[in-house]
C-alpha positions as CSV (number, residue, x, y, z in Angstrom):
1,M,19.0,-3.6,-7.1
2,E,21.0,-3.4,-4.0
3,A,20.1,-5.6,-1.0
4,G,18.6,-8.4,-3.1
5,G,16.2,-6.8,-5.5
6,L,12.6,-7.1,-4.5
7,T,13.4,-9.3,-1.6
8,G,15.3,-6.4,0.0
9,I,12.1,-4.5,0.6
10,L,10.2,-7.4,2.2
11,P,10.0,-8.0,6.0
12,P,12.7,-10.5,7.1
13,E,10.1,-13.2,7.9
14,N,8.8,-13.1,4.3
15,R,12.1,-13.1,2.4
16,V,12.3,-16.9,2.4
17,D,9.0,-17.0,0.5
18,V,10.4,-15.3,-2.6
19,T,12.8,-17.3,-4.6
20,D,14.0,-15.1,-7.4
21,P,16.3,-17.1,-9.7
22,D,20.0,-16.1,-9.6
23,F,21.9,-16.9,-12.8
24,T,25.0,-15.1,-11.7
25,G,28.1,-17.1,-12.5
26,P,31.5,-17.2,-10.7
27,N,33.2,-14.9,-13.3
28,D,30.3,-12.4,-13.6
29,V,30.9,-8.8,-12.6
30,L,28.1,-7.0,-10.8
31,A,28.1,-3.2,-10.7
32,D,25.7,-1.0,-8.8
33,E,25.4,2.5,-10.2
34,R,23.6,5.5,-8.7
35,D,22.4,8.4,-10.8
36,E,21.2,11.6,-9.2
37,G,18.6,12.0,-12.0
38,W,16.7,8.9,-10.7
39,W,15.8,10.6,-7.4
40,F,12.8,12.8,-6.9
41,E,10.8,14.3,-4.0
42,L,7.1,13.6,-3.5
43,S,4.4,15.7,-1.9
44,L,2.3,13.9,0.6
45,D,-0.7,14.0,-1.8
46,T,1.3,12.5,-4.6
47,F,2.7,9.8,-2.4
48,Q,-0.8,8.9,-1.2
49,E,-2.1,8.8,-4.8
50,H,0.8,6.5,-5.8
51,F,0.2,4.2,-2.8
52,R,-3.5,4.0,-3.4
53,S,-2.8,2.7,-7.0
54,F,-1.7,-0.7,-5.5
55,P,-4.4,-3.3,-5.1
56,H,-3.6,-4.0,-1.4
57,A,-4.3,-0.4,-0.5
58,A,-7.9,-0.6,-1.7
59,R,-8.8,-3.8,0.1
60,D,-9.0,-2.2,3.6
61,P,-8.0,1.4,3.7
62,E,-8.5,1.6,7.4
63,T,-5.6,-0.8,7.9
64,F,-3.3,2.0,6.9
65,A,-4.9,4.8,9.0
66,A,-2.2,4.7,11.7
67,L,0.6,4.6,9.1
68,W,-0.8,7.6,7.2
69,K,-1.1,9.6,10.5
70,E,2.6,8.7,11.3
71,V,3.7,9.8,7.8
72,E,1.7,13.0,7.9
73,D,3.2,13.9,11.3
74,L,6.7,13.2,10.0
75,V,6.1,15.4,6.9
76,R,4.7,18.2,9.1
77,Q,7.9,18.0,11.2
78,G,10.0,18.6,8.1
79,S,10.7,15.1,6.9
80,R,10.9,14.6,3.1
81,L,9.3,11.9,1.0
82,D,12.1,10.9,-1.4
83,G,11.8,8.3,-4.1
84,Y,13.8,6.9,-7.0
85,W,13.2,5.1,-10.2
86,P,14.4,1.5,-9.6
87,V,16.1,0.5,-12.8
88,V,17.9,-2.7,-13.4
89,V,19.9,-3.2,-16.6
90,I,21.4,-6.5,-17.4
91,L,24.2,-6.5,-19.9
92,A,25.5,-9.9,-21.0
93,T,28.2,-11.1,-23.3
94,R,29.2,-14.6,-24.2
95,N,32.8,-15.8,-24.1
96,N,33.3,-18.3,-26.9
97,D,36.8,-19.4,-25.7
């Protein structure tokens, strides 16, 4: 994924806590493809349902009250909730030379 995989979505102060292994070699070719079919638009209700499926959302729902109000206000003003299916495919070949 662009911007460092999962570390790209973390706050800057927490990025050093995640040490995903990087097995990329000097001759490896990395390609980042975007497919329009991976994008979708969510309703506010669907987004809230998805968010509540994560364990941290159930621990203290009041923690997110201000955030939900901000999101609701933005959606009422015409902002969209876009999402995409994050897909990573690793294709590897071995050079026996």
